[in-house]
C-alpha positions as CSV (number, residue, x, y, z in Angstrom):
1,X,0.0,0.1,0.0
2,X,1.5,3.4,-1.1
3,X,1.3,6.6,0.7
4,X,0.0,9.8,-1.2
5,X,0.0,13.4,0.0
6,X,-3.5,15.1,-0.6
7,X,-3.6,18.9,-0.4
8,X,-6.8,20.6,0.8
9,X,-7.9,23.8,2.4
10,X,-9.4,24.0,5.9
11,X,-12.6,26.0,6.8
12,X,-10.4,28.9,7.6
13,X,-8.8,28.9,4.1
14,X,-5.4,27.5,5.2
15,X,-3.7,25.1,3.0
16,X,-3.0,21.7,4.7
17,X,-1.5,18.4,3.5
18,X,-2.8,15.0,4.6
19,X,-1.3,11.6,4.0
20,X,-3.6,9.0,2.7
21,X,-3.1,5.2,1.9
22,X,-3.8,4.5,-1.7
23,X,-3.8,1.1,-3.4
24,X,-1.2,1.2,-6.2
25,X,-3.5,-1.0,-8.3
26,X,-6.1,1.7,-8.4
27,X,-5.5,4.5,-11.0
28,X,-6.3,8.2,-10.6
29,X,-9.0,7.6,-13.2
30,X,-11.0,5.2,-10.9
31,X,-11.2,7.6,-8.1
32,X,-14.3,9.4,-9.1
33,X,-16.1,6.2,-9.4
34,X,-15.1,5.1,-6.0
35,X,-16.0,8.4,-4.6
36,X,-19.4,8.1,-6.1
37,X,-20.2,5.1,-3.9
38,X,-23.6,5.5,-2.1
39,X,-23.9,6.0,1.7
40,X,-27.0,5.0,3.9
41,X,-27.9,7.8,6.3
42,X,-30.5,7.5,9.0
43,X,-32.5,10.8,9.6
44,X,-34.5,10.3,12.8
45,X,-36.3,9.0,14.7
46,X,-34.7,11.5,17.0
47,X,-34.2,14.5,14.9
48,X,-35.7,18.0,15.3
49,X,-36.6,18.3,11.6
50,X,-38.7,15.2,11.5
51,X,-41.4,16.9,13.9
52,X,-41.8,13.7,16.0
53,X,-40.4,10.1,15.9
54,X,-40.2,9.7,12.1
55,X,-37.2,7.7,10.7
56,X,-36.2,8.1,7.1
57,X,-33.5,5.8,5.8
58,X,-31.8,7.9,3.0
59,X,-29.5,6.5,0.4
60,X,-27.2,9.2,-0.5
61,X,-24.8,9.8,-3.6
62,X,-22.8,12.6,-2.0
63,X,-25.4,15.2,-1.1
64,X,-28.1,13.8,-3.5
65,X,-30.8,11.5,-2.2
66,X,-31.2,8.5,-4.4
67,X,-33.7,6.6,-2.2
68,X,-35.9,7.3,0.8
69,X,-37.6,4.8,2.9
70,X,-39.8,6.2,5.7
71,X,-40.1,4.2,8.9
72,X,-43.1,4.8,11.2
73,X,-44.7,3.1,14.2
74,X,-42.3,4.3,16.9
75,X,-45.1,5.6,19.1
76,X,-47.1,2.3,19.2
77,X,-50.6,3.9,19.7
78,X,-53.1,1.2,19.0
79,X,-56.1,3.6,19.2
80,X,-58.2,1.6,16.9
81,X,-57.9,-1.4,19.0
82,X,-58.4,0.7,22.2
83,X,-61.7,2.0,20.7
84,X,-63.0,-1.5,20.4
85,X,-62.8,-2.0,24.1
86,X,-64.6,1.1,25.4
87,X,-67.9,3.0,24.9
88,X,-68.2,5.5,22.1
89,X,-68.0,8.4,24.6
90,X,-65.1,7.0,26.5
91,X,-63.0,7.1,23.3
92,X,-63.4,10.9,22.8
93,X,-60.3,11.7,24.9
94,X,-58.3,9.4,22.8
95,X,-59.0,11.5,19.8
96,X,-57.4,14.6,21.4
97,X,-54.2,12.6,21.1
98,X,-54.3,11.9,17.4
99,X,-53.4,15.2,15.8
100,X,-52.6,16.8,19.2
101,X,-52.1,20.2,17.5
102,X,-55.9,20.4,16.8
103,X,-57.8,18.4,19.5
104,X,-60.9,20.4,19.1
105,X,-61.1,19.5,15.4
106,X,-60.4,15.8,16.2
107,X,-63.3,15.7,18.7
108,X,-65.8,16.9,16.1
109,X,-64.6,14.5,13.4
110,X,-65.0,11.4,15.6
111,X,-68.3,12.6,17.1
112,X,-69.8,13.4,13.7
113,X,-69.0,9.8,12.6
114,X,-70.7,8.4,15.6
115,X,-73.7,10.7,15.3
116,X,-73.9,9.6,11.5
117,X,-74.2,5.9,12.9
118,X,-76.8,6.8,15.4
119,X,-78.9,8.7,12.7
120,X,-78.9,12.1,14.7
121,X,-76.4,14.1,12.5
122,X,-79.3,16.1,11.0
123,X,-80.8,16.7,14.6
124,X,-78.0,18.7,15.9
125,X,-79.0,22.1,17.3
126,X,-77.9,25.2,15.2
127,X,-76.1,26.8,18.2
128,X,-74.2,23.5,18.7
129,X,-73.2,23.5,15.0
130,X,-71.9,27.0,15.0
131,X,-69.8,26.5,18.2
132,X,-68.3,23.3,16.5
133,X,-67.4,25.4,13.5
134,X,-65.8,28.0,15.5
135,X,-63.7,25.4,17.4
136,X,-62.7,23.6,14.2
137,X,-61.4,26.9,12.6
138,X,-59.7,28.0,15.8
139,X,-58.0,24.5,15.7
140,X,-57.0,25.1,12.0
141,X,-55.4,28.5,12.9
142,X,-53.6,26.9,15.9
143,X,-52.3,23.9,13.9
144,X,-51.1,26.1,10.9
145,X,-49.4,28.5,13.2
146,X,-47.3,26.0,14.7
147,X,-46.5,24.3,11.4
148,X,-45.5,27.5,9.9
149,X,-43.3,28.5,12.9
150,X,-41.6,25.2,13.1
151,X,-41.2,25.0,9.3
152,X,-39.7,28.6,9.3
153,X,-37.4,27.5,12.1
154,X,-36.3,24.4,10.1
155,X,-34.9,26.6,7.4
156,X,-33.4,29.2,9.7
157,X,-36.0,31.8,10.3
158,X,-36.4,31.8,14.1
159,X,-38.3,35.1,14.4
160,X,-41.5,33.7,12.6
161,X,-41.5,30.9,15.2
162,X,-41.7,33.5,18.1
163,X,-44.4,35.4,16.2
164,X,-46.6,32.5,15.6
165,X,-46.4,30.9,19.1
166,X,-47.5,34.2,20.6
167,X,-50.7,34.1,18.7
168,X,-51.1,30.3,19.3
169,X,-51.0,30.9,23.0
170,X,-54.1,33.0,22.7
171,X,-55.8,30.1,21.1
172,X,-55.0,28.1,24.1
173,X,-56.3,30.7,26.3
174,X,-59.5,30.6,24.5
175,X,-59.7,26.7,24.7
176,X,-59.1,26.9,28.4
177,X,-61.9,29.4,29.0
178,X,-64.3,27.3,26.9
179,X,-63.4,23.7,27.9
180,X,-61.3,24.0,31.1
181,X,-58.2,22.5,29.5
182,X,-55.5,24.1,27.1
183,X,-54.3,21.0,25.3
184,X,-56.4,17.9,25.5
185,X,-59.8,19.5,25.6
186,X,-62.4,16.6,25.2
187,X,-65.0,19.3,24.6
188,X,-67.2,17.6,22.1
189,X,-70.0,15.1,23.1
190,X,-72.1,12.8,21.1
191,X,-75.2,14.9,20.4
192,X,-73.7,18.2,21.1
193,X,-70.9,19.7,23.4
194,X,-70.1,19.5,27.1
195,X,-71.1,23.1,27.9
196,X,-72.3,26.2,26.3
197,X,-69.8,29.2,25.6
198,X,-69.1,31.2,28.9
199,X,-70.0,34.8,29.1
200,X,-67.7,37.1,27.0
201,X,-66.0,34.1,25.2
202,X,-67.5,35.2,21.8
203,X,-66.2,38.7,22.2
204,X,-62.7,37.4,23.2
205,X,-62.7,35.2,19.9
206,X,-63.5,38.3,17.9
207,X,-60.9,40.3,19.5
208,X,-58.3,37.6,18.7
209,X,-59.5,37.5,15.2
210,X,-58.7,41.0,14.7
211,X,-55.2,40.7,16.3
212,X,-54.1,37.4,14.5
213,X,-54.6,38.9,11.0
214,X,-51.9,41.4,11.9
215,X,-49.6,38.5,12.8
216,X,-50.3,37.0,9.3
217,X,-49.1,40.1,7.7
218,X,-46.1,40.2,9.8
219,X,-45.1,36.7,9.1
220,X,-45.6,37.3,5.3
221,X,-43.5,40.3,5.4
222,X,-40.6,38.1,7.0
223,X,-40.9,35.3,4.8
224,X,-42.8,35.7,1.4
225,X,-40.1,37.7,-0.3
226,X,-37.1,36.6,1.8
227,X,-34.5,35.5,-0.5
228,X,-33.2,32.6,1.8
229,X,-36.8,31.5,2.3
230,X,-37.6,31.6,-1.4
231,X,-34.4,29.8,-2.4
232,X,-35.0,27.1,0.2
233,X,-38.8,26.5,-0.9
234,X,-39.4,27.6,-4.5
235,X,-39.3,24.8,-7.1
236,X,-38.3,22.3,-4.2
237,X,-40.4,19.3,-3.6
238,X,-42.8,19.8,-6.5
239,X,-45.9,17.4,-6.3
240,X,-47.8,17.4,-9.6
241,X,-51.6,17.4,-9.6
242,X,-51.6,13.8,-10.9
243,X,-49.2,12.5,-8.2
244,X,-51.1,14.3,-5.4
245,X,-54.2,12.6,-6.4
246,X,-52.5,9.1,-7.1
247,X,-51.0,9.2,-3.7
248,X,-54.2,10.2,-1.9
249,X,-52.9,13.4,-0.6
250,X,-55.5,15.6,1.1
251,X,-55.7,19.1,2.8
252,X,-53.2,21.9,2.0
253,X,-50.8,19.4,0.5
254,X,-53.3,18.4,-2.1
255,X,-54.6,22.0,-2.7
256,X,-51.0,23.2,-3.0
257,X,-50.7,21.2,-6.2
258,X,-53.7,22.9,-7.7
259,X,-56.6,20.5,-6.8
260,X,-59.6,22.4,-5.6
261,X,-61.0,19.8,-3.1
262,X,-62.0,20.8,0.4
263,X,-64.6,18.7,2.2
264,X,-66.2,21.7,3.8
265,X,-67.3,22.7,0.1
266,X,-67.3,19.4,-1.6
267,X,-69.3,17.5,1.1
268,X,-70.6,20.2,3.4
269,X,-71.2,19.2,7.1
270,X,-72.4,21.0,10.1
271,X,-73.3,24.5,8.9
272,X,-70.5,25.2,6.6
273,X,-72.8,25.8,3.7
274,X,-74.0,28.9,5.4
275,X,-70.7,30.7,5.1
276,X,-68.9,32.5,2.4
277,X,-65.2,31.6,2.1
278,X,-62.6,30.6,-0.6
279,X,-60.6,27.6,-1.1
280,X,-56.9,28.7,-1.8
281,X,-54.9,26.5,-4.3
282,X,-51.3,26.5,-5.5
283,X,-50.0,26.5,-9.0
284,X,-46.8,24.7,-9.0
285,X,-47.2,22.3,-6.1
286,X,-43.7,23.2,-4.4
287,X,-42.9,23.8,-0.9
288,X,-43.5,27.6,-1.5
289,X,-47.1,26.9,-2.7
290,X,-47.8,24.8,0.3
291,X,-46.7,27.7,2.6
292,X,-48.8,30.2,0.7
293,X,-51.9,27.9,0.8
294,X,-51.6,27.5,4.6
295,X,-51.2,31.3,5.1
296,X,-54.5,32.0,3.1
297,X,-56.3,29.1,4.8
298,X,-55.7,30.9,8.2
299,X,-57.2,34.1,6.7
300,X,-60.2,32.2,5.4
301,X,-60.8,30.6,8.8
302,X,-60.7,34.0,10.4
303,X,-63.4,35.0,7.8
304,X,-65.5,31.9,8.8
305,X,-65.3,32.5,12.5
306,X,-66.4,36.2,12.2
307,X,-69.4,35.1,10.2
308,X,-70.3,32.4,12.7
309,X,-70.1,35.0,15.6
310,X,-72.3,37.4,13.6
311,X,-74.9,34.6,12.9
312,X,-74.6,32.8,16.3
313,X,-78.0,31.5,17.3
314,X,-79.0,33.0,20.7
315,X,-76.3,35.5,20.3
316,X,-72.8,35.7,22.0
317,X,-74.0,35.0,25.5
318,X,-77.1,32.9,24.6
319,X,-79.6,35.1,26.4
320,X,-82.4,33.3,24.7
321,X,-81.2,29.9,26.1
322,X,-80.8,28.1,22.8
323,X,-80.0,24.4,23.5
324,X,-76.5,23.0,22.6
325,X,-77.4,19.4,22.8
326,X,-80.1,17.0,21.1
327,X,-83.2,16.5,23.1
328,X,-82.6,12.8,23.6
329,X,-82.0,11.4,27.1
330,X,-80.7,8.2,25.6
331,X,-77.9,10.0,23.8
332,X,-77.0,13.0,26.1
333,X,-76.6,12.9,29.7
334,X,-79.7,14.4,31.4
335,X,-79.3,17.6,33.6
336,X,-78.0,17.0,37.1
337,X,-81.1,18.4,38.9
338,X,-83.3,15.9,37.1
339,X,-81.0,13.1,37.8
340,X,-81.4,13.9,41.5
341,X,-85.2,14.1,41.3
342,X,-86.4,11.7,38.7
343,X,-85.9,7.9,38.5
344,X,-86.2,7.8,34.6
345,X,-83.3,10.4,34.2
346,X,-81.2,8.6,36.9
347,X,-81.6,5.3,35.0
348,X,-80.7,7.0,31.6
349,X,-77.5,8.5,33.2
350,X,-76.5,5.2,34.8
351,X,-76.9,3.3,31.5
352,X,-75.2,5.9,29.4
353,X,-72.1,6.1,31.7
354,X,-71.9,2.3,32.2
355,X,-72.9,0.9,28.8
356,X,-72.7,3.9,26.5
357,X,-75.2,4.8,23.7
358,X,-77.2,2.0,22.1
359,X,-75.9,2.1,18.6
360,X,-77.7,0.2,15.8
361,X,-75.9,-2.5,13.6
362,X,-74.2,-1.1,10.4
363,X,-71.1,0.6,9.2
364,X,-70.3,4.3,8.4
365,X,-67.5,6.4,7.2
366,X,-67.1,10.2,7.9
367,X,-64.5,12.3,6.5
368,X,-63.6,15.7,8.2
369,X,-61.4,18.5,6.7
370,X,-59.0,18.7,9.6
371,X,-55.9,21.0,9.4
372,X,-53.5,18.2,8.2
373,X,-56.1,16.8,5.5
374,X,-59.0,14.5,5.6
375,X,-59.4,12.9,9.0
376,X,-61.8,9.9,8.5
377,X,-63.5,7.4,10.9
378,X,-64.9,4.2,9.7
379,X,-67.1,2.5,12.4
380,X,-68.4,-1.1,12.2
381,X,-71.1,-1.7,14.6
382,X,-72.9,-4.9,15.7
383,X,-75.0,-3.0,18.1
384,X,-74.6,-1.9,21.7
385,X,-72.4,0.8,23.3
386,X,-69.0,-0.2,21.8
387,X,-67.9,-0.5,18.1
388,X,-67.0,-3.8,16.6
389,X,-64.3,-2.4,14.4
390,X,-62.9,1.1,14.0
391,X,-60.4,2.3,11.4
392,X,-59.0,5.9,11.5
393,X,-57.8,7.4,8.2
394,X,-55.0,9.7,9.4
395,X,-54.0,12.3,6.9
396,X,-50.5,12.5,8.1
397,X,-50.0,8.8,7.5
398,X,-51.2,9.0,3.8
399,X,-49.3,12.3,3.1
400,X,-46.1,10.7,4.2
401,X,-46.5,7.9,1.7
402,X,-45.3,10.1,-1.1
403,X,-41.8,10.5,0.5
404,X,-40.2,7.6,-1.5
405,X,-41.4,9.2,-4.8
406,X,-40.7,12.7,-3.8
407,X,-37.3,12.9,-2.0
408,X,-35.0,11.1,-4.6
409,X,-33.2,13.8,-6.8
410,X,-33.2,16.4,-4.1
411,X,-30.2,17.6,-1.8
412,X,-30.1,16.5,1.7
413,X,-30.8,20.1,3.0
414,X,-33.9,19.9,0.8
415,X,-35.3,17.2,2.9
416,X,-35.7,19.2,5.9
417,X,-37.6,22.0,3.9
418,X,-39.9,19.2,2.3
419,X,-40.9,17.6,5.6
420,X,-41.7,21.0,7.1
421,X,-43.8,21.8,4.0
422,X,-45.9,18.6,4.4
423,X,-46.6,19.6,8.0
424,X,-47.4,16.2,9.5
425,X,-47.7,15.1,13.1
426,X,-46.7,11.5,14.2
427,X,-49.5,11.3,16.8
428,X,-52.2,10.4,14.1
429,X,-49.6,8.7,11.8
430,X,-48.8,6.2,14.6
431,X,-52.5,6.0,15.6
């Protein structure tokens, strides 16, 4: 084995010489082929840019990704099997922990599926529907604020993260005032909600809406024309319209590729058809388009919330005492004063708490437009208070399926920007 001196420059620009062992049988013409040997690199599962316990096995040719294999399942949730061993109501807290960045929206998605099974989805009171819509849109704003802040921080813009988290904390204050909890809310109930809005809550939401739009403008000022941000996101991670559809993408990732599909418009539920709002779509399908789509979606959410507050049945403080739950003692827990004074109400409460609602036999699927995409619940029932089978369509899990197709050909540094633009959460991915 011969020794060869190799001259190179260190980071300070100084010239240095290093001795290297070289096989004399290898000519200098063969060195480029040897240097092109591929390397396997593990990104995650403990990595700040994977936004949770996602592992991607990357095959690298220098700085270029040639193959990407996502590995999921590190959380070991088992929520679908857990649901088969408890009543429909008892499973509501577990939905908080799917996309734990939007627990209010998860509650609504699951409960709407159960209500469809029970056949009471058309019997929901108007005030309940409006409250649920406000909760879902607040959850969308909160989720997008975190996604935007983390995405910007991934590519080096720390200030945006501080701006978005300031506003997200205000959403948590509103959630705490409404539900009693900041993070895992468990607010929605089968047939309605756990309680009406407190006095002054609607006015606080209106005040937040006026403040958060200023934050949107500030964030866009910091990012939209920022050269570093544009260079890191524009024409990077392009997903064509056809690929987005073929891989089953939903939510902002689908609309960023130019597909105008939103379940709130395509298959309206609750009272969404009563509101005037737009569906933002992209034109290129790159990371930059997905960023712009989410920015505009937050503005449209504010637009929906303000309309809901203006049209709220019973007004802000419900002085006319509009009900928020269906009038069915076999679905909704009866008032406490009647439980203490009437045998029939006492029996209904005892059965609901111990056995759950008596669902008919059958199977249903309900898809909900969550911040990450279509969150769907398939329920197979053989009657009684617990589901026979449950399947959760987690949008993050489906959206990540495009990574083996999307990442090859990009630089290693582009992987971080692409993951941030997909805005996934591993809590629902590993459901």
